[in-house]
C-alpha positions in Angstrom: -38.6 -24.2 -27.2 -40.5 -22.9 -29.8 -38.8 -23.7 -33.1 -41.6 -21.5 -34.3 -40.9 -17.8 -32.6 -37.4 -18.6 -33.5 -37.6 -18.3 -37.4 -40.1 -15.8 -36.7 -37.1 -14.2 -34.6 -34.8 -15.0 -37.6 -36.9 -13.6 -40.7 -37.7 -10.4 -38.2 -34.0 -9.6 -37.7 -33.2 -10.7 -41.5 -35.3 -8.0 -42.6 -34.4 -5.2 -40.6 -30.4 -6.0 -41.4 -31.7 -5.6 -45.1 -33.1 -2.2 -44.7 -30.3 -1.1 -42.5 -28.2 -2.1 -45.3 -30.2 -0.1 -47.5 -30.5 3.0 -45.2 -27.7 2.7 -42.8 -29.9 4.0 -40.4 -28.7 3.5 -36.5 -32.8 2.7 -35.8 -32.7 0.1 -38.0 -29.3 -1.3 -36.6 -30.6 -0.7 -33.0 -33.7 -2.8 -33.8 -31.6 -5.1 -35.5 -29.2 -6.1 -32.8 -31.8 -6.3 -30.4 -33.8 -9.2 -32.4 -30.6 -10.4 -32.7 -30.7 -10.9 -29.0 -33.5 -11.7 -28.5 -33.2 -14.7 -30.6 -29.7 -15.7 -28.9 -31.6 -15.5 -25.7 -34.6 -18.1 -26.6 -31.8 -20.3 -28.2 -30.4 -20.5 -24.5 -30.7 -23.4 -22.3 -30.7 -22.6 -18.4 -27.9 -23.7 -18.2 -25.7 -21.7 -20.3 -27.5 -18.8 -18.7 -26.3 -19.8 -15.4 -22.5 -20.7 -16.8 -22.9 -17.2 -18.3 -23.5 -15.5 -14.8 -21.3 -17.0 -13.5 -18.6 -15.8 -15.7 -20.1 -12.4 -15.6 -19.2 -10.7 -12.2 -20.9 -6.7 -13.0 -24.4 -8.8 -14.4 -24.4 -10.9 -11.1 -24.0 -8.2 -8.3 -26.6 -6.1 -10.3 -29.0 -9.2 -9.5 -27.8 -9.3 -6.3 -28.6 -5.5 -6.2 -31.8 -5.7 -7.0 -32.4 -8.9 -5.2 -31.5 -6.8 -2.1 -34.0 -3.6 -3.1 -37.0 -6.4 -3.9 -37.2 -4.9 -7.1 -38.2 -8.8 -8.5 -41.5 -9.1 -6.5 -42.4 -5.2 -7.9 -41.4 -6.4 -11.5 -43.3 -10.2 -10.4 -46.4 -8.7 -10.3 -46.3 -6.1 -13.0 -48.3 -6.3 -16.4 -46.7 -2.7 -17.6 -43.2 -1.6 -17.7 -42.5 -0.9 -14.1 -41.2 3.2 -13.7 -37.8 3.9 -11.9 -39.3 5.6 -9.3 -41.8 3.0 -7.9 -38.5 0.2 -8.4 -37.1 3.0 -6.3 -39.5 2.7 -3.6 -39.0 -1.1 -3.0 -36.5 0.7 -0.4 -35.4 4.0 0.1 -33.1 4.1 -3.5 -32.7 7.5 -5.5 -34.5 6.4 -9.1 -31.3 7.7 -11.1 -29.3 5.1 -9.0 -31.9 2.2 -9.8 -31.4 2.7 -13.3 -28.0 2.3 -13.7 
């Protein structure tokens, strides 16, 4: 666990929260929420993630579906964000369904 990275995320999140508090801009709220989620994930240990997954059957089903559709090999080889059409092409699937 890189504590320097954690401290940076914490400072960035606090700055976004301060900006949101003064402006009440929804975009800043969403950015602060995203940073807070990144901070929480960075603090999470593998065991914590497994326990969380085991109590979240919907997430587990989504992971299983992505596995069955061969999405993970496509993501593993990607160096940039992958469009839905490319993910859907791994197995013939509608991109709208892959995006949900």
